[in-house]
C-alpha positions, 0 to 999 in steps of 0.5 A: 733621153732613154736608150732603145732598151729602156724605151722598149720596156717603157712601151711594153709596160703600157701596151700590156696595160692597154691591150692585154690586161685592159687595166684602167687603174694602170692606164690612169697612172701612165698617162698624164690627166690632160693627155691628148690623143690624135687618131683618124683626124680626131683628138680626145683625152683620158676618158675616151682612152678608158672607154676604148679599153673597156670596149676592147675588154668586152668585145675581144676575148684574146688580146696580144701584140708584137712590138716591132721597131722603136726609135727614140728622139729627145722627148718622143718615142716612135714605135710600130706595133702589131695587135692580134685581137679575137672577137669573143662572139664571132671568133673573127681575128683582127690584126691591126698594125699601128705606128704610134708616137708618144710625147713624154713629160716627166716619164708620163705620156702627155700626147699620143699620135696613132696612125694605121701602118698602111697610111705610112707604108703605102709607097715604095719600100726597099724590101718589097718594091711597089706595095699593093700595086701603087701607081706612079701617080699615087706615089707622086701624090704621096711625095707632094703631101710629104713635101708640104708637111716638111715645109709646114712643120716646126721641128725641134732644133737646138731647143726651139721649134722652127721650120727648115728651109730645104732644096728640092733635092733635099726634100726628095732625099728626105722622102726616101729616108723616111721610108727606110731607104739607105743612101745607096738605094736613094742614089739608085732611085734618083740617079745620083752617086752614093757619095753625093747622097751621103753628103746631102744626108750629112747636111740634112742631119745638121739642118735638123739637129740630128746625130744620126739617120735614126734621129732624122727619120724619127723627126720626119715620121713626127711631121708626117703623123702630126699633120695627118 
């Protein structure tokens, strides 16, 4: 498994080819020929990736990005990236934020999930409180969708894909863990002691075959994206 530093270098080389240089030959090398990309409910392959890169090269005169959080979990790389694209004719600036997951095979990208940043962070975060004035009903709806995905998704545990049986309180804790809350913040949110939350998190790490919270969060993000 890659270290986080190796993962950042791996991702930067690919983002340079795709976003900055729009280098088709390099793109053919970094993706497997049968790569599958999931975006906005659609699935497509290498040819469409190249078509989109050609479009970006023709339409945007300036292209850059900032690589933010990177998480490594077995054969998966999760990362957030902010792009800065300037339209060649109108000079309008686009700044899309994406959450991306790479699934690797033999150091090549075999599968990709893209989703907009706002689709992941449209609920309460510990740093910002309620974002975009989200109502309690929307927050509850987000929880319900998250819970459904956790129940349905087959996680990789001890080398096998399997579903995980969870208590309602465990699902609640996982929901806030996936949003970046600490154990203390979760305890305050659902009116339990910090020690109780830590005990649940330790049990959840065992259930999901994770050694730390970063791995646990990565697996949760994978379930959220794969079932969008």
